[in-house]
Structures are given as structure tokens and as C-alpha cells.
C-alpha angles and dihedrals in degrees: 000000000000113000104005095183116162094230097053102043109074132155133202118254118176092340099306130100110247132166116273107262104227133079107190110213119191121180110209141187116174091333099150091123098052105026097082095059090047091051095044091056088056091065090084090060090047089053091047092052094244100117121083099169148347119231120188113193106196128197100200108303117194097194132061096290095115092045089053093047091050089050090055092051098252125162101238123214120182134193141123119328108266122126090217095044092045092051091047092053092045095048091047088061095044116112104185125088094245131048121213105196116194133170112238090247094053117107115192114221122246110274094033090132092062089065098039098049097061091039091064090075092061100066086213127121114257140189140197127243113264121237129160124217091224126030120315096110094139090050093048093047091052092048092051093048092047091050093048100043101035104023090239110128123178120242086244088070094066116250127230110196131171113232091238091056094044 
């Protein structure tokens, strides 16, 4: 993901060069242990031409989170620790038409681009199914049911939001 600048990452759509549609926004706070897996999973989106930029909105990390984010070419925004505030700062910096908001410990499953690509035509917010690596099956099942029935996903599920709706 080195150098995810908006002007350099372009993809082809119906024969024309257009900007990649997604700004990935990741709020962080001392996320050095989990951030690498999150970023590695984004490579599929980079290869598919979906990712325009990576924005890491940090709330005061005391580990190597910012060093890692910089090494991956992220645009880094800093401010007080507050998930809402960090998202607000990150989204304010985003330049693409869609925001992909992920927690730093979220790892998208292989094939995620197959679902995201077609969804971009809907102009509706979307989310991913929640699953934990270890345990938490009841919590994940409840979160997925809650999201499906009431349209209330958790941030842990990964959120896909058009700029106009945000």
C-alpha cells in the first residue's frame, strides 16, 4: 500500500481513467499489534483499483502505530482519543466518494472486493458480517442479526458509507 495518494491511484471503469472510489479510514490508539493484519487485508482492494487513499486518524498512540501507518503510505491525522472525533477528523480529510471505515483490529476476509465493487452502485451504506477469530460466536451472531433486522451495524463490522450520506 506504499504511497496511496489519491492522484496516483486510478482504476479503469468503462474504459476511462477515474479516481479509485474508496478512502479507507482507520481510527487508531496504540494499535501497533493489530494494524498490520488490517492493512494487509486491504491489499486486495488496492489490487482491484478500489482504494484511493489510506487515512489513519490517531488518538495518541504510544507504540509504533504511527510509524507503521507512515510506512504504509497513510495520511496521518492526530487529535484527542475519541472514536467519534477520530472518525470525524479522518473523514474530513478523505477525498474519495466512498468511505471504508475499519477498526484497526478488523481484518476483511478474502474476497471482500467482490461484495464492495457492486455495492458502490447503490449509494447506500453497507457493512460486513462480523466474525471473531476466537470465541464470540454469540456476540457476532447477535450483531449480524441486529444489523440485518434493524439496520444498526457495529463499527467492528466495517462500514461502507457514501460521502453524500456521511
